[in-house]
C-alpha positions in Angstrom: -6.7 -13.9 4.7 -5.9 -10.5 6.2 -6.0 -7.0 4.8 -5.0 -3.7 6.4 -7.7 -1.2 7.1 -6.7 2.4 8.0 -10.2 3.6 8.6 -14.0 3.3 8.1 -16.0 6.3 7.0 -19.7 6.5 8.1 -22.2 8.8 6.6 -24.7 9.5 9.3 -27.0 12.0 7.5 -28.9 12.5 5.4 -28.3 8.9 4.4 -26.7 6.1 6.5 -23.8 4.2 4.9 -20.2 3.3 5.4 -17.1 3.0 3.3 -14.6 0.3 4.2 -11.1 1.5 3.2 -9.0 -1.5 2.2 -5.3 -0.5 2.1 -2.9 -1.2 -0.7 -3.1 -0.3 -4.4 -1.7 -1.7 -7.6 -1.4 1.8 -9.1 1.1 4.5 -8.3 -0.9 7.5 -9.3 1.1 10.7 -9.3 -1.9 12.8 -8.0 -3.2 10.3 -5.3 -3.1 11.4 -1.7 -5.3 8.7 -0.3 -3.8 7.3 2.9 -5.1 3.8 1.9 -2.9 3.7 -1.2 -0.1 2.2 0.9 -0.2 -0.9 3.1 -1.0 0.8 6.4 -3.5 0.5 9.2 -4.6 -2.5 11.2 -4.8 -6.0 9.8 -8.1 -7.7 9.9 -9.5 -11.1 8.8 -12.9 -10.8 7.1 -14.6 -12.0 10.4 -12.6 -9.4 12.5 -13.5 -6.7 10.0 -17.2 -7.6 10.2 -17.0 -7.4 14.0 -15.5 -3.9 13.8 -18.2 -2.9 11.3 -21.1 -4.3 13.4 -19.8 -2.6 16.6 -19.1 0.7 14.9 -22.6 0.7 13.3 -24.3 0.2 16.6 -22.2 3.0 18.3 -22.4 5.5 15.5 -25.8 4.8 13.9 -27.6 2.9 16.7 -28.4 0.1 14.2 -26.7 -2.0 11.6 -25.7 0.0 8.5 -27.5 -1.0 5.4 -25.3 0.4 2.6 -21.6 -0.7 2.5 -19.0 0.3 -0.1 -15.6 -1.3 -0.4 -13.0 1.2 -1.4 -9.3 1.9 -0.8 -6.7 1.5 -1.9 -7.9 -1.0 -4.3 -10.4 -3.7 -3.2 -9.6 -6.1 -6.1 -5.9 -6.7 -5.2 -7.1 -9.6 -3.1 -10.1 -11.0 -4.9 -10.7 -13.9 -2.5 -10.8 -11.5 0.4 -13.2 -9.2 -1.5 -15.5 -12.0 -2.5 -15.6 -13.4 1.1 -16.3 -10.0 2.5 -19.2 -9.4 0.1 -20.6 -12.9 0.8 -20.6 -12.3 4.6 -22.1 -8.8 4.2 -24.9 -10.5 2.2 -25.3 -13.0 5.1 -25.9 -10.0 7.4 -28.7 -9.0 5.0 -27.0 -5.8 4.0 -29.3 -4.4 1.2 -26.9 -2.3 -0.7 -23.3 -3.4 -1.3 -21.0 -1.6 -3.7 -17.3 -1.1 -4.7 -15.0 1.6 -5.9 -12.2 0.3 -8.2 -9.6 1.3 -10.7 -10.8 -1.6 -12.8 -7.4 -3.0 -13.6 -8.1 -6.5 -12.2 -11.8 -6.7 -13.2 -11.5 -9.6 -15.6 -14.4 -11.7 -16.9 -14.2 -14.2 -14.1 -14.3 -11.6 -11.3 -17.1 -9.7 -13.0 -19.2 -12.9 -13.3 -18.5 -13.6 -9.6 -19.6 -10.1 -8.6 -22.7 -10.6 -10.8 -23.6 -13.8 -9.0 -23.2 -12.1 -5.7 -25.7 -9.4 -6.8 -23.3 -6.5 -6.0 -25.5 -3.4 -6.3 -23.1 -0.9 -7.8 -19.5 -0.4 -9.0 -17.7 2.9 -9.3 -14.9 2.6 -11.9 -12.1 5.1 -12.1 -10.9 5.6 -15.7 -7.8 7.9 -15.2 -7.2 8.4 -18.9 -8.1 7.0 -22.3 -4.7 7.5 -24.0 -2.6 4.5 -22.9 0.7 6.6 -22.8 -0.9 9.1 -20.5 -2.4 6.4 -18.3 1.0 4.7 -18.0 2.7 8.0 -17.2 0.1 8.8 -14.5 -0.5 5.4 -12.9 2.4 3.2 -14.0 0.1 0.7 -15.7 -1.6 0.3 -19.0 -5.4 0.9 -19.3 -6.1 -1.9 -21.8 -7.7 -4.2 -19.2 -9.7 -1.3 -17.8 -11.2 -0.4 -21.1 -12.1 -4.0 -21.5 -13.6 -4.1 -18.0 -16.0 -1.3 -18.9 -17.3 -3.3 -21.9 -17.6 -6.4 -19.7 -19.5 -4.6 -17.0 -22.0 -3.4 -19.6 -22.2 -6.8 -21.2 -23.0 -8.5 -17.9 -25.5 -5.7 -17.1 -23.9 -4.7 -13.8 -24.9 -1.3 -12.3 -21.8 0.9 -12.7 -20.6 4.4 -13.6 -17.3 5.7 -14.8 -15.5 8.7 -13.2 -12.4 10.7 -14.0 -10.4 13.4 -12.1 -10.0 16.4 -14.3 -6.3 17.6 -14.1 -5.1 20.4 -16.3 -2.2 19.5 -18.6 -2.6 15.8 -17.7 -6.2 14.8 -17.9 -7.4 17.6 -20.1 -10.4 18.3 -22.4 -9.1 16.1 -25.1 -8.9 13.1 -22.7 -12.4 13.8 -21.5 -13.6 13.8 -25.1 -11.8 10.5 -25.8 -13.3 8.9 -22.7 -16.8 10.1 -23.4 -16.6 9.0 -27.1 -15.4 5.6 -26.0 -18.2 5.2 -23.5 -20.8 6.3 -26.0 -19.7 3.6 -28.4 -20.7 1.1 -25.7 -23.8 2.9 -24.6 -24.8 6.6 -24.5 -26.6 5.8 -21.2 -23.5 5.1 -19.2 -23.2 7.6 -16.4 -19.9 9.6 -16.5 -18.8 11.7 -13.5 -16.0 14.3 -13.7 -14.3 15.4 -10.5 -12.2 18.4 -9.8 -8.5 17.7 -8.9 -7.5 18.9 -5.4 -3.8 19.0 -5.0 -3.6 20.4 -1.4 -2.4 17.2 0.3 0.3 16.4 -2.2 4.0 17.0 -1.4 4.9 17.3 -5.0 3.0 19.5 -7.5 1.5 17.4 -10.2 -1.2 19.8 -11.6 -3.3 22.7 -10.4 -7.0 22.8 -9.4 -9.1 23.4 -12.5 -11.4 26.4 -12.3 -15.2 26.1 -12.1 -15.4 27.3 -15.7 -13.0 24.6 -16.8 -15.1 22.0 -15.1 -18.2 23.2 -16.9 -16.3 23.1 -20.2 -15.2 19.5 -19.4 -18.9 18.6 -18.7 -20.0 20.2 -21.9 -17.4 18.3 -23.9 -18.6 15.0 -22.4 -22.3 15.9 -22.9 -21.7 15.9 -26.7 -21.4 12.1 -26.5 -23.2 10.9 -23.4 -26.7 11.4 -22.0 -25.7 11.1 -18.3 -22.8 13.4 -17.3 -22.2 15.0 -13.9 -19.4 17.1 -12.6 -18.3 17.9 -9.0 -16.1 20.7 -7.6 -15.1 21.6 -4.1 -17.6 24.4 -4.3 -20.5 22.0 -5.2 -19.3 19.2 -2.9 -18.5 21.1 0.3 -20.2 24.5 0.4 -22.2 23.6 2.2 -21.7 19.9 2.6 -25.0 18.3 3.3 -23.4 15.1 4.6 -22.3 14.4 8.1 -19.4 11.9 8.4 -17.8 10.1 11.3 -14.7 8.0 10.9 -13.3 5.0 12.8 -9.6 5.3 12.7 -6.7 2.9 13.3 -5.0 4.0 16.5 -1.7 3.3 14.8 -2.3 6.2 12.4 -3.7 8.9 14.6 -0.6 11.2 14.1 -1.1 10.9 10.3 -4.8 11.7 10.6 -3.9 14.9 12.6 -1.9 16.0 9.5 -4.8 15.2 7.2 -7.3 17.1 9.3 -5.0 20.1 9.4 -4.7 20.2 5.6 -8.4 19.6 5.1 -9.3 22.5 7.4 -7.1 24.8 5.3 -9.2 23.9 2.3 -12.6 23.6 4.0 -12.7 26.1 6.9 -15.6 24.4 8.7 -13.9 21.0 8.5 -14.4 19.1 11.8 -14.2 15.4 11.3 -15.6 13.5 14.3 -14.0 10.1 14.9 -13.7 7.1 17.1 -10.5 5.0 17.3 -10.7 1.3 16.5 -9.6 0.5 20.1 -12.5 2.5 21.5 -15.0 0.6 19.4 -13.4 -2.9 19.8 -13.0 -2.6 23.6 -16.7 -2.1 24.0 -18.6 -5.1 25.4 
């Protein structure tokens, strides 16, 4: 089994963790600019990916990382690869293993498998509650995702739900519908609302919501849920308390230069440090 990996993202302070970006996604979200949404990067078997992770950890952190999150792309598009990766991470005595997913393929069998592997947390993206809006935005129905939320709660997995607030697409009414749906399962489910950032998109899909609009979306959700959070570029990056270092596929360095340029236009002090995969793998 092989999957392409465009990059790893290490958080080096104030915490130490890494995100493994697994390329390829089963959605075609109109507002997605993630480089990992397409099949790009370097192909790795699970064993080869672990070798990259171990070497990268020693170079960047000076020790083996103890918090690993699978993201993408979409980690569940190859469930066998995902399960094998989680098993082998557990064999390395990684204490905290998590996953970010759109939830589309989280059926009962996979959730039970993840439960048996003692996965520590799951971040589930719920793009929209209204199926018509979800299909328009992602190309897929959200029926299995809504069912996945119920199953995650039923099997008592640690998870939270998040939504990107997008004016005229994912508006206040959708936030209300999602919050109400979650509250009918449990008012204690954590719900996080993120500000849409369109800067890296070639085609305009929506605009960036204002801070006041984000606060209103938060207030709407709080009518139904006890645990609601919202994040904007202002709260997330000014100042950003986290220091990141990436390990990038050499094959994609030109693409990363474009991404860094756009990021710097949004975040003036943007200065992403990175190693290339060849630099890491060529070390003894």
